[in-house]
Backbone bond lengths (Angstrom), bond angles and torsions (degrees), N, CA, C in turn:
res aa  C-N    CA-C-N  psi(-1)  N-CA   C-N-CA  omega(-1)  CA-C   N-CA-C  phi
1 M - - - 1.468 - - 1.541 109.18 -
2 Q 1.328 114.48 142.64 1.460 118.79 -177.71 1.531 110.89 -78.12
3 T 1.330 115.38 148.50 1.473 121.01 178.27 1.527 108.77 -89.50
4 P 1.359 117.03 162.95 1.473 119.54 175.73 1.527 112.19 -53.50
5 R 1.337 116.81 -36.59 1.462 119.70 -178.16 1.536 111.55 -66.84
6 D 1.357 115.93 -30.31 1.465 119.41 178.23 1.525 111.34 -68.48
7 V 1.338 116.33 -37.59 1.475 119.24 -171.06 1.534 113.86 -95.73
8 L 1.336 117.38 -25.40 1.477 119.19 -176.61 1.527 110.80 -85.21
9 T 1.312 115.60 65.28 1.464 120.92 177.43 1.535 108.96 -86.79
10 P 1.326 118.10 159.83 1.467 119.50 175.71 1.530 112.09 -54.06
11 D 1.339 116.68 -38.84 1.472 120.63 -179.66 1.531 110.82 -64.78
12 A 1.344 115.98 -40.99 1.466 119.99 179.80 1.529 110.93 -66.25
13 L 1.335 116.69 -40.93 1.477 120.28 178.45 1.526 110.56 -63.45
14 A 1.340 116.48 -40.26 1.465 120.19 178.04 1.534 110.50 -65.22
15 M 1.319 116.48 -36.86 1.478 120.98 177.89 1.530 110.71 -63.63
16 L 1.338 117.02 -43.52 1.472 120.88 178.67 1.530 110.44 -62.71
17 Q 1.337 116.89 -38.35 1.474 120.60 177.18 1.526 110.54 -61.47
18 T 1.350 116.32 -40.84 1.466 120.88 -179.44 1.531 110.62 -63.95
19 I 1.336 116.92 -41.85 1.479 120.05 178.69 1.530 109.73 -61.03
20 A 1.342 116.28 -45.61 1.474 120.25 -179.16 1.528 110.77 -63.33
21 Q 1.339 116.73 -39.70 1.470 120.54 -178.02 1.530 112.36 -71.05
22 T 1.345 116.48 -41.28 1.485 119.38 -177.31 1.526 112.06 -82.78
23 G 1.339 117.22 -24.88 1.462 120.37 176.91 1.519 114.49 84.76
24 S 1.326 117.12 0.58 1.478 117.69 175.97 1.522 111.09 -153.10
25 F 1.332 114.62 151.82 1.472 120.27 -179.80 1.529 109.41 -65.52
26 A 1.352 116.56 -40.82 1.473 120.85 -176.85 1.535 110.95 -62.58
27 A 1.348 116.04 -45.47 1.474 120.17 -178.84 1.527 110.45 -66.30
28 A 1.346 116.08 -39.93 1.467 120.09 179.30 1.522 110.70 -65.18
29 A 1.338 116.57 -39.11 1.472 120.73 178.96 1.530 110.08 -62.33
30 R 1.353 115.75 -43.18 1.477 119.57 178.76 1.534 110.30 -60.93
31 E 1.343 116.01 -45.63 1.467 120.53 -176.59 1.519 111.74 -63.95
32 R 1.338 116.08 -33.84 1.474 119.04 -176.32 1.525 112.60 -98.12
33 G 1.339 116.50 5.09 1.470 120.52 176.37 1.517 113.47 68.72
34 L 1.331 116.56 34.42 1.476 121.83 178.31 1.521 109.78 -115.15
35 V 1.338 116.18 155.98 1.475 117.56 169.46 1.524 106.80 -77.74
36 P 1.342 118.57 145.83 1.480 120.65 -175.22 1.521 113.64 -53.02
37 S 1.327 116.81 -37.83 1.478 119.19 -177.39 1.531 111.11 -65.44
38 A 1.340 116.70 -35.39 1.478 119.97 -179.84 1.525 110.04 -67.59
39 L 1.341 115.92 -40.22 1.468 119.90 179.80 1.532 109.94 -67.35
40 T 1.324 116.26 -44.85 1.479 120.31 178.95 1.528 110.32 -58.99
41 Y 1.332 115.85 -41.24 1.463 121.03 -179.28 1.536 110.79 -63.07
42 R 1.317 116.61 -41.84 1.478 120.18 -179.26 1.534 111.13 -66.60
43 V 1.337 116.09 -38.71 1.473 119.12 177.62 1.522 109.58 -63.95
44 R 1.361 115.83 -42.63 1.474 119.63 -179.89 1.522 110.39 -61.99
45 Q 1.330 117.31 -38.53 1.478 121.24 178.30 1.532 110.95 -59.85
46 I 1.341 115.33 -44.27 1.472 119.83 -179.76 1.527 109.65 -64.68
47 E 1.343 115.86 -44.57 1.476 120.13 -179.33 1.526 111.13 -62.25
48 D 1.338 116.66 -39.86 1.470 120.45 179.94 1.532 110.68 -66.15
49 A 1.331 115.80 -43.20 1.474 119.71 -178.20 1.524 111.25 -65.35
50 L 1.358 116.77 -36.23 1.474 120.66 -179.11 1.532 111.82 -89.59
51 D 1.348 115.57 -14.71 1.470 122.54 -176.01 1.534 111.18 58.43
52 V 1.331 115.69 44.61 1.472 121.27 175.43 1.530 108.65 -140.97
53 L 1.320 115.57 160.96 1.466 121.33 173.25 1.531 107.04 -97.51
54 L 1.344 117.26 123.11 1.456 120.67 -177.22 1.522 112.69 -93.71
55 F 1.337 116.45 -30.96 1.468 120.71 -179.30 1.521 109.72 -128.67
56 D 1.323 115.83 138.16 1.460 122.71 175.59 1.532 106.81 -85.93
57 R 1.327 115.67 112.76 1.463 120.07 -175.13 1.528 112.89 -94.59
58 S 1.347 117.83 5.72 1.468 119.62 -175.69 1.529 111.65 -72.80
59 A 1.349 116.22 -27.69 1.471 119.63 178.87 1.529 108.94 -92.80
60 R 1.331 115.51 171.33 1.473 119.99 177.68 1.535 110.47 -66.07
61 Q 1.331 115.68 -37.75 1.473 120.44 178.67 1.531 109.48 -82.44
62 A 1.345 116.93 152.13 1.471 120.67 174.54 1.528 107.16 -83.64
63 R 1.334 115.85 93.53 1.462 119.80 -177.47 1.524 109.92 -85.74
64 V 1.317 116.30 133.67 1.473 121.32 -178.62 1.526 108.93 -76.05
65 T 1.332 116.37 133.43 1.465 120.43 174.71 1.529 108.98 -78.93
66 E 1.329 117.14 172.79 1.477 120.05 177.68 1.517 111.30 -60.05
67 A 1.358 115.21 -41.22 1.475 119.72 178.63 1.526 109.69 -64.68
68 G 1.331 115.44 -40.00 1.466 120.16 178.70 1.518 111.67 -63.29
69 A 1.350 115.49 -41.68 1.479 119.95 179.97 1.520 110.56 -62.47
70 E 1.342 116.50 -39.81 1.471 120.77 179.16 1.527 110.06 -64.89
71 L 1.351 116.43 -42.30 1.467 119.72 178.92 1.528 110.40 -64.06
72 L 1.339 117.26 -38.89 1.472 120.48 179.53 1.535 110.42 -65.30
73 R 1.343 116.37 -41.65 1.469 120.46 179.04 1.528 110.64 -61.26
74 E 1.349 114.30 -50.60 1.471 118.99 -178.55 1.521 110.80 -69.08
75 G 1.334 115.60 -34.63 1.470 120.48 179.35 1.515 110.88 -63.51
76 A 1.343 115.88 -41.71 1.473 120.03 178.90 1.531 109.62 -61.93
77 R 1.340 115.57 -39.75 1.467 119.95 179.23 1.530 110.55 -65.78
78 L 1.347 115.96 -41.73 1.470 120.05 179.50 1.529 111.00 -63.76
79 L 1.341 116.17 -41.18 1.470 119.49 179.27 1.528 110.49 -64.26
80 Q 1.346 116.16 -39.06 1.473 119.73 176.85 1.526 110.49 -63.48
81 E 1.338 115.59 -40.61 1.472 120.40 179.27 1.526 110.93 -62.55
82 I 1.346 115.45 -41.37 1.472 119.87 179.40 1.537 109.28 -62.05
83 D 1.348 115.61 -44.81 1.476 120.10 177.43 1.529 110.21 -60.50
84 A 1.349 115.35 -42.37 1.469 120.43 -177.39 1.528 110.60 -64.84
85 V 1.343 116.28 -40.76 1.469 120.44 179.06 1.530 109.07 -62.28
86 A 1.351 115.64 -44.71 1.468 120.15 179.12 1.530 110.18 -59.77
87 N 1.348 115.78 -41.35 1.468 120.38 179.67 1.528 111.17 -65.32
88 R 1.350 115.24 -43.13 1.469 118.76 -178.67 1.530 110.99 -63.30
89 V 1.334 115.58 -41.10 1.470 119.85 179.46 1.526 109.25 -62.24
90 K 1.332 114.80 -43.45 1.471 119.78 179.63 1.533 110.26 -63.18
91 R 1.341 116.98 -40.14 1.466 120.90 -178.70 1.522 110.96 -65.44
92 V 1.341 115.57 -39.78 1.468 119.02 178.31 1.531 108.77 -61.05
93 A 1.336 116.32 -40.10 1.461 120.94 -178.63 1.526 111.96 -71.73
94 T 1.348 117.44 -31.58 1.470 120.09 -174.01 1.523 113.45 -95.87
95 G 1.337 117.64 -13.97 1.462 120.30 -179.76 1.528 114.46 89.00
96 W 1.341 117.17 1.19 1.473 120.11 176.65 1.524 109.10 -85.53
97 E 1.347 117.44 140.11 1.460 121.52 177.73 1.537 110.07 -73.46
98 P 1.353 117.43 148.90 1.472 119.06 175.35 1.528 111.20 -60.86
99 Q 1.343 116.40 -40.60 1.476 120.28 179.83 1.524 109.52 -146.19
100 L 1.330 115.17 143.51 1.465 120.39 174.65 1.520 107.15 -122.86
101 T 1.333 116.42 124.19 1.466 120.27 179.80 1.517 110.04 -107.85
102 L 1.316 113.39 127.94 1.462 122.56 -176.72 1.528 107.60 -110.13
103 A 1.334 118.04 123.35 1.467 121.42 174.29 1.520 107.59 -106.60
104 A 1.328 117.30 127.08 1.465 119.77 -178.70 1.511 110.25 -125.94
105 D 1.333 115.51 129.37 1.454 121.41 174.94 1.527 108.88 -65.59
106 S 1.336 116.58 152.62 1.467 119.42 -177.76 1.529 112.57 -70.87
107 L 1.342 116.65 -2.49 1.463 121.91 173.20 1.536 111.28 -76.47
108 M 1.341 116.07 -18.66 1.470 120.92 -176.63 1.531 111.07 -81.81
109 A 1.333 116.17 142.27 1.474 121.31 -178.30 1.524 110.56 -71.84
110 R 1.346 115.43 113.43 1.465 120.62 -177.87 1.539 113.70 -61.72
111 P 1.358 119.58 -40.64 1.476 117.99 179.85 1.529 112.74 -58.77
112 V 1.328 116.79 -35.28 1.473 120.74 -178.58 1.528 109.98 -70.18
113 I 1.344 116.66 -40.52 1.469 120.41 177.97 1.528 109.51 -61.23
114 M 1.345 116.69 -41.67 1.465 119.90 -179.99 1.536 111.41 -67.38
115 E 1.332 116.96 -35.78 1.477 119.88 176.78 1.531 110.39 -65.56
116 L 1.331 116.63 -40.12 1.469 120.33 177.17 1.534 110.37 -65.27
117 A 1.340 116.14 -41.32 1.476 120.13 177.79 1.524 110.11 -60.23
118 C 1.332 116.41 -40.10 1.465 122.27 179.50 1.535 109.79 -61.44
119 A 1.332 116.59 -46.61 1.475 121.01 178.83 1.526 110.51 -63.41
120 F 1.331 116.56 -36.93 1.474 121.20 178.82 1.527 110.23 -64.64
121 F 1.341 116.25 -47.44 1.471 119.67 -179.37 1.525 112.28 -66.19
122 N 1.332 116.67 -26.79 1.471 120.01 177.85 1.531 112.50 -65.24
123 L 1.342 116.48 -19.12 1.473 120.41 175.37 1.527 111.06 -75.36
124 A 1.350 116.24 -9.99 1.480 122.83 -173.55 1.532 110.62 52.41
125 P 1.349 117.22 52.52 1.472 118.96 -178.88 1.530 109.99 -75.98
126 P 1.346 117.14 153.79 1.470 118.90 176.02 1.534 112.06 -80.08
127 T 1.325 117.23 6.45 1.473 122.17 -177.72 1.524 110.60 -91.99
128 R 1.316 115.80 131.23 1.474 120.05 173.23 1.519 108.72 -81.04
129 L 1.330 116.14 140.19 1.465 120.72 -179.05 1.524 108.92 -107.44
130 R 1.318 115.94 133.61 1.464 120.73 177.56 1.528 107.81 -125.32
131 F 1.326 115.70 137.58 1.464 120.66 -175.24 1.516 109.52 -120.94
132 R 1.327 116.98 128.45 1.474 122.29 179.64 1.516 109.83 -117.22
133 D 1.325 115.80 133.27 1.473 122.22 172.82 1.523 108.13 -86.15
134 E 1.306 118.13 125.29 1.466 120.91 177.95 1.529 109.16 -134.21
135 T 1.337 115.34 165.80 1.464 120.19 179.25 1.527 110.43 -140.22
136 L 1.343 115.17 136.10 1.471 122.53 177.07 1.527 111.57 53.55
137 S 1.345 119.27 -129.51 1.466 118.47 -172.63 1.524 113.37 -71.11
138 G 1.352 117.73 -11.59 1.470 120.85 176.13 1.518 111.89 -63.22
139 T 1.347 116.46 -27.60 1.471 120.72 -178.83 1.522 110.40 -66.89
140 L 1.325 116.12 -45.52 1.471 120.11 178.13 1.530 110.41 -70.37
141 E 1.332 116.51 -38.67 1.465 119.49 -178.89 1.527 111.24 -60.86
142 A 1.354 117.12 -37.57 1.466 120.30 178.54 1.527 110.40 -58.47
143 L 1.329 115.61 -35.35 1.468 120.98 -179.60 1.525 111.26 -76.15
144 T 1.346 116.75 -50.78 1.470 120.24 -175.69 1.527 111.83 -67.06
145 S 1.342 117.66 -27.72 1.470 120.29 -179.55 1.528 111.87 -84.68
146 G 1.333 116.41 -1.54 1.467 119.17 178.29 1.517 114.01 85.81
147 Q 1.343 117.28 5.33 1.472 119.60 -179.25 1.525 112.16 -85.07
148 A 1.329 116.96 -10.31 1.467 120.41 177.75 1.522 108.95 -139.68
149 D 1.334 115.88 151.45 1.469 121.70 179.05 1.518 111.95 -98.39
150 L 1.343 115.56 -26.55 1.464 121.12 -179.40 1.521 107.56 -141.29
151 A 1.328 116.89 132.33 1.464 120.85 -179.95 1.522 108.82 -119.81
152 L 1.326 115.79 129.40 1.465 121.82 179.77 1.519 108.98 -108.62
153 G 1.337 116.46 124.75 1.463 119.75 175.44 1.509 114.35 93.15
154 V 1.335 117.15 27.60 1.471 118.93 178.18 1.524 109.49 -80.28
155 S 1.330 115.22 148.35 1.467 118.63 176.11 1.523 108.06 -109.00
156 L 1.308 116.05 100.47 1.465 120.84 176.84 1.516 107.80 -153.26
157 G 1.324 114.21 151.91 1.463 118.81 176.47 1.517 109.24 -75.57
158 P 1.335 118.53 160.14 1.464 120.32 179.45 1.526 110.90 -60.14
159 G 1.325 115.77 133.96 1.465 121.84 174.35 1.507 115.35 65.70
160 T 1.343 118.06 32.53 1.466 118.41 -177.47 1.534 112.38 -92.89
161 V 1.329 117.96 -16.22 1.469 120.07 -177.69 1.524 109.04 -123.43
162 A 1.330 115.51 128.05 1.469 120.17 -178.23 1.527 110.37 -62.40
163 G 1.315 115.97 137.44 1.471 120.65 176.48 1.515 114.77 77.92
164 I 1.337 117.23 3.91 1.470 121.26 -178.90 1.528 108.74 -116.49
165 Q 1.326 115.40 130.17 1.460 119.99 173.47 1.525 108.43 -106.01
166 S 1.335 116.42 145.62 1.462 118.35 179.46 1.517 111.05 -146.29
167 Q 1.330 113.96 157.22 1.463 121.95 177.38 1.525 108.43 -136.81
168 P 1.351 118.34 149.95 1.470 119.72 -179.97 1.524 112.46 -72.01
169 L 1.331 115.70 143.21 1.469 121.29 172.55 1.520 110.35 -92.94
170 G 1.323 116.79 -30.49 1.461 121.71 -176.90 1.518 108.98 142.80
171 S 1.324 117.35 -155.32 1.464 119.97 178.85 1.528 110.18 -132.53
172 V 1.315 115.03 149.77 1.468 122.17 179.88 1.522 108.61 -126.40
173 T 1.333 116.58 123.35 1.464 122.04 175.98 1.526 108.72 -89.04
174 F 1.330 116.18 139.77 1.471 121.47 177.89 1.526 109.76 -103.63
175 V 1.330 115.68 146.14 1.473 120.46 175.38 1.525 108.92 -120.25
176 F 1.330 116.10 147.58 1.455 120.58 176.82 1.525 107.05 -86.74
177 A 1.337 116.46 116.95 1.469 119.69 -172.37 1.522 111.80 -134.92
178 V 1.338 114.97 146.88 1.472 121.84 177.56 1.533 108.49 -138.81
179 A 1.329 115.25 161.47 1.467 120.03 175.38 1.534 108.79 -69.12
180 P 1.349 118.13 152.17 1.472 119.77 -177.63 1.532 113.95 -61.12
181 H 1.342 118.16 -23.65 1.470 120.13 179.45 1.537 112.10 -91.58
182 H 1.349 118.01 3.20 1.467 121.60 178.68 1.540 108.74 -77.61
183 P 1.343 118.02 143.83 1.481 120.85 -179.39 1.537 113.92 -53.83
184 L 1.346 117.42 -32.33 1.464 119.69 -177.81 1.528 112.90 -79.84
185 A 1.324 117.51 -3.57 1.475 120.04 -178.24 1.529 111.92 -73.74
186 Q 1.341 117.03 -23.65 1.474 120.50 -175.22 1.527 111.23 -82.38
187 G 1.335 115.68 144.59 1.462 121.14 175.47 1.511 112.36 92.10
188 D 1.323 115.66 170.31 1.457 118.88 179.74 1.526 112.38 -133.58
189 S 1.333 116.27 15.46 1.467 119.03 177.78 1.536 109.34 -75.61
190 V 1.328 115.71 165.23 1.463 120.41 176.66 1.532 108.27 -77.17
191 L 1.340 116.93 129.01 1.471 121.44 -177.81 1.530 110.00 -84.07
192 G 1.328 115.15 126.52 1.465 120.17 176.21 1.519 110.74 -90.61
193 D 1.335 116.25 173.47 1.464 121.03 -179.42 1.526 112.04 -57.71
194 D 1.350 117.25 -37.48 1.470 120.05 -179.63 1.523 111.27 -63.82
195 D 1.340 116.68 -38.37 1.476 120.53 176.97 1.528 110.12 -61.95
196 L 1.336 116.06 -43.66 1.473 120.84 -177.04 1.521 111.06 -69.29
197 R 1.342 115.89 -39.22 1.469 121.33 -174.01 1.533 111.55 -62.29
198 R 1.314 116.71 -27.65 1.479 120.13 -177.00 1.531 112.70 -73.77
199 H 1.330 117.20 -9.49 1.468 120.24 -175.91 1.530 110.54 -125.94
200 R 1.303 114.39 151.67 1.471 120.69 -177.83 1.528 111.25 -63.48
201 A 1.317 115.75 138.18 1.469 121.60 174.22 1.527 109.28 -100.06
202 V 1.320 116.48 149.45 1.471 120.57 171.76 1.523 106.06 -104.32
203 A 1.337 116.51 124.85 1.467 121.01 -176.92 1.517 110.22 -124.40
204 V 1.324 115.71 146.42 1.465 121.34 175.92 1.523 108.40 -90.21
205 A 1.330 116.18 128.69 1.473 120.43 179.24 1.517 109.72 -74.74
206 D 1.303 115.72 143.45 1.455 121.63 175.49 1.525 108.32 -74.22
207 S 1.335 117.79 133.54 1.468 119.48 -178.80 1.529 112.73 -90.14
208 V 1.352 116.21 11.17 1.470 119.31 178.56 1.540 109.00 -61.18
209 Q 1.346 115.61 140.84 1.471 120.48 -175.93 1.528 112.29 -83.52
210 R 1.328 115.83 -31.28 1.478 119.62 -177.35 1.519 109.77 -119.48
211 G 1.298 117.06 148.97 1.474 120.79 176.39 1.519 111.21 80.42
212 D 1.313 115.43 -172.98 1.465 120.95 -173.39 1.520 113.67 -86.82
213 G 1.342 116.67 -17.45 1.455 118.72 -176.09 1.517 110.68 71.97
214 V 1.320 115.84 -167.31 1.465 119.04 -179.38 1.520 109.83 -121.97
215 S 1.327 116.35 152.22 1.467 120.15 173.11 1.516 106.32 -128.69
216 V 1.318 115.53 145.84 1.461 120.51 -172.51 1.521 110.45 -117.73
217 S 1.327 116.59 131.01 1.471 123.95 169.58 1.523 115.74 60.43
218 L 1.330 118.92 32.57 1.467 119.67 177.04 1.526 109.57 -99.41
219 L 1.311 116.06 144.89 1.471 121.92 -179.29 1.516 109.45 -103.64
220 G 1.350 116.82 144.12 1.456 121.14 178.10 1.522 111.15 -59.47
221 G 1.340 116.65 135.46 1.466 120.51 177.35 1.521 114.02 82.15
222 Q 1.327 117.43 0.98 1.469 119.76 -178.50 1.527 110.44 -86.94
223 D 1.356 116.15 139.04 1.464 120.24 174.59 1.533 107.75 -68.06
224 V 1.333 115.89 138.53 1.466 119.33 -175.42 1.529 110.63 -130.37
225 F 1.327 116.21 133.99 1.461 122.88 170.18 1.530 105.34 -106.32
226 T 1.346 116.62 114.56 1.465 121.09 -175.39 1.528 110.81 -99.05
227 V 1.315 116.07 130.41 1.473 122.21 -178.37 1.531 108.89 -125.74
228 P 1.362 117.49 163.02 1.467 118.48 -172.47 1.531 116.38 -83.00
229 T 1.336 118.39 -24.03 1.470 119.67 -174.80 1.527 110.89 -138.79
230 M 1.325 114.79 165.63 1.460 120.38 177.02 1.536 110.51 -65.38
231 Q 1.332 116.90 -33.79 1.462 121.31 178.29 1.537 109.59 -63.77
232 A 1.340 116.80 -41.49 1.471 121.00 178.69 1.534 110.38 -67.40
233 K 1.330 116.75 -34.48 1.478 121.39 177.53 1.533 110.13 -64.09
234 L 1.326 115.31 -44.05 1.466 120.77 176.90 1.532 110.07 -59.34
235 D 1.322 115.87 -46.46 1.469 121.39 -179.15 1.533 110.74 -60.31
236 A 1.345 115.82 -44.56 1.472 120.64 -179.62 1.531 110.98 -63.02
237 Q 1.337 116.37 -41.03 1.469 119.43 -178.64 1.528 112.01 -72.19
238 L 1.334 116.95 -33.03 1.470 120.09 174.96 1.532 110.83 -62.40
239 R 1.332 115.93 -30.61 1.470 121.08 -179.05 1.529 112.30 -87.22
240 G 1.331 117.04 -0.59 1.460 120.52 179.16 1.514 113.82 76.51
241 L 1.355 116.55 21.10 1.468 119.65 -177.47 1.523 112.51 -79.98
242 G 1.322 116.63 -7.24 1.456 120.08 179.57 1.510 109.44 171.75
243 S 1.346 114.94 179.30 1.459 120.97 -178.80 1.518 108.41 -117.52
244 G 1.319 116.19 170.45 1.460 118.48 175.75 1.516 112.38 159.74
245 F 1.321 114.26 176.12 1.460 121.47 -179.94 1.528 109.83 -86.67
246 L 1.313 115.57 136.15 1.463 121.81 178.02 1.527 108.96 -126.80
247 P 1.351 116.98 149.30 1.466 118.35 175.05 1.538 108.72 -59.85
248 E 1.320 116.97 129.82 1.463 120.64 -175.58 1.535 112.79 -54.99
249 P 1.357 119.91 -42.83 1.466 118.89 179.94 1.535 112.92 -63.06
250 M 1.334 116.71 -32.84 1.465 121.21 179.99 1.533 110.41 -72.76
251 A 1.333 116.31 -38.04 1.469 121.25 -177.86 1.526 112.68 -79.95
252 R 1.346 116.57 -26.23 1.473 122.62 -169.10 1.534 115.28 -46.80
253 P 1.358 120.27 -53.48 1.471 118.49 -176.80 1.531 112.97 -62.82
254 Y 1.329 116.74 -29.70 1.474 120.73 -179.41 1.530 111.08 -78.29
255 V 1.335 115.78 -31.23 1.470 119.85 175.28 1.534 108.73 -68.61
256 E 1.340 115.65 -41.86 1.469 120.64 -178.54 1.528 112.07 -63.98
257 T 1.345 116.97 -33.05 1.480 120.22 -178.88 1.528 112.34 -94.75
258 G 1.359 117.17 3.12 1.462 120.30 176.62 1.515 114.83 82.23
259 R 1.345 117.67 8.44 1.470 119.34 179.33 1.531 111.76 -82.98
260 L 1.332 116.50 -12.68 1.470 122.09 172.47 1.527 108.39 -134.63
261 V 1.307 115.12 145.77 1.469 121.42 177.58 1.526 107.69 -116.55
262 V 1.328 116.65 126.72 1.470 121.10 178.59 1.529 108.68 -89.67
263 R 1.335 116.74 129.34 1.479 121.84 176.46 1.526 109.83 -115.84
264 R 1.320 115.50 146.39 1.463 120.08 175.45 1.526 108.89 -80.20
265 V 1.320 115.58 139.99 1.472 119.79 179.34 1.525 109.59 -125.04
266 A 1.337 114.59 155.60 1.469 120.23 -178.26 1.531 111.70 -72.51
267 R 1.336 116.01 -21.28 1.467 119.29 -177.57 1.535 109.95 -68.64
268 P 1.348 117.12 153.95 1.474 119.32 179.19 1.531 110.13 -60.73
269 Q 1.337 115.42 148.82 1.470 119.40 179.93 1.524 109.63 -64.15
270 L 1.335 114.45 137.42 1.463 120.94 -178.29 1.527 108.57 -91.40
271 V 1.333 116.20 123.02 1.471 121.04 176.78 1.528 107.89 -130.25
272 A 1.332 115.93 126.09 1.473 120.51 177.94 1.521 108.92 -99.55
273 H 1.340 115.70 148.16 1.471 121.31 177.64 1.534 108.55 -124.15
274 P 1.344 116.68 71.33 1.471 119.06 -176.12 1.527 112.43 -67.51
275 R 1.320 114.66 151.78 1.462 121.60 179.40 1.529 108.95 -127.18
276 Y 1.307 116.33 165.76 1.470 119.12 168.37 1.524 107.05 -110.88
277 A 1.319 116.58 145.14 1.467 120.43 -172.14 1.520 110.53 -141.40
278 W 1.319 115.52 152.96 1.462 120.84 178.59 1.523 108.90 -148.72
279 R 1.321 115.44 158.97 1.463 119.35 179.23 1.527 108.54 -76.67
280 A 1.311 114.89 133.45 1.465 120.36 -171.41 1.524 111.52 -82.84
281 A 1.339 116.03 62.48 1.464 119.57 173.24 1.528 106.19 -82.30
282 A 1.333 115.90 145.12 1.470 116.89 -177.66 1.525 109.53 -114.41
283 P 1.319 119.01 131.92 1.474 125.99 -18.60 1.525 108.93 -85.23
284 P 1.340 119.57 165.15 1.472 119.26 177.83 1.523 110.86 -66.27
285 G 1.343 116.05 149.91 1.472 120.01 175.78 1.517 109.87 -65.69
286 R 1.328 116.19 170.74 1.463 119.92 -173.70 1.529 112.73 -66.94
287 A 1.343 117.12 -32.47 1.474 119.72 -179.82 1.526 110.26 -68.93
288 L 1.339 116.46 -48.44 1.470 119.76 179.03 1.533 109.72 -61.07
289 Q 1.334 116.27 -41.18 1.462 119.81 -179.36 1.529 111.23 -61.14
290 W 1.338 116.14 -37.23 1.474 119.67 178.87 1.530 109.95 -61.90
291 W 1.347 117.09 -45.92 1.467 120.70 -179.71 1.535 110.66 -65.31
292 L 1.333 116.55 -40.56 1.468 119.15 178.64 1.529 110.64 -63.98
293 D 1.334 116.62 -36.67 1.477 120.17 177.60 1.528 110.92 -63.11
294 Q 1.352 116.36 -41.12 1.477 119.40 179.28 1.529 110.62 -63.27
295 L 1.348 115.46 -38.45 1.466 120.35 -176.32 1.526 112.77 -73.83
296 Q 1.336 116.46 -10.16 1.474 119.84 174.70 1.528 110.27 -69.49
297 S 1.338 116.56 -20.97 1.468 120.17 -176.70 1.527 111.21 -78.92
298 P 1.349 118.23 123.36 1.466 120.89 177.42 1.533 112.28 -59.61
299 V 1.335 116.78 -31.73 1.471 121.54 179.51 1.530 109.90 -64.61
300 T 1.336 116.36 -44.27 1.477 121.57 179.21 1.527 110.42 -64.70
301 R 1.339 116.23 -44.39 1.468 119.61 -178.37 1.529 110.78 -62.68
302 L 1.330 116.86 -42.72 1.467 121.08 179.36 1.532 110.31 -65.07
303 A 1.348 116.06 -41.79 1.469 120.40 -179.26 1.531 111.05 -61.74
304 L 1.337 117.25 -37.81 1.473 120.96 179.12 1.532 111.85 -62.53
305 L 1.330 116.49 -28.01 1.463 120.54 -179.64 1.529 111.64 -91.89
306 E 1.319 117.24 -26.08 1.470 120.54 -168.94 1.522 115.34 -107.65
307 R 1.354 117.68 -40.24 1.469 119.91 -165.25 1.535 111.67 -91.59
308 H 1.328 115.85 71.86 1.472 121.49 -179.71 1.516 112.42 -80.95
309 H 1.319 116.51 -14.53 1.474 119.94 -173.65 1.524 108.63 -120.85
310 H 1.315 115.28 140.42 1.470 120.45 -178.74 1.523 110.32 -64.38
């Protein structure tokens, strides 16, 4: 008598899937180019080896039993695993990584990242791409903890983290902006800390998993509305829910249309110098190398900082 291992071949599992999909042995036999008796015989062999009934033959349709449904579920998973193993073997041979995870700070222009992803997928690479939204020190943490392969928009000095390589993206100037109906929108004097402290600030939460993370430009005793991303901060400030510093390129179209008002403040101007960073494995896989090649372009680096709007 045959064992389950003898009968549960990938071909047999695919045949069982066809029977379940077509709803009859005759239709499945036609689809797989078998005579009905040969297909019925193979199903009986599997049932005998497992000592279960996979299909209820009492009705006109080949109805899957509970045991059959479980085998189909697990069979589908096994077939996916076989495909995945084949893909992994191919990737090892071709130099492409199985998966590349990209962590991007909310300071980075999302439309540009999606355009780069589009160009990457057009290569038809065997690498799966994963994208993580991060904020402030969470972006670097995703990289150092091994959860990301490439981080866009990290704030670190050159050579500050062992095993991490980084390059500058450029600089981003921040402007202090409020909605036109916000109390701080009126007047043209320079706003001091006391003026700011009397009104709610909108702050972006650090996405770091451990520790306190960092907070930027908050005053002691000030009411704070905390949001997860720079995009959410922009949205909150457009609605007049609070005041705060925004990246100038992100605020620009709203300032031009009068939906945000820029005020001068006594505090020093805020300028960020984001970098892109990757783990210094030698040599990088082909997917990471492709992204690093794109980031060599000054046009791409500028677009990541500037082009927040389609």
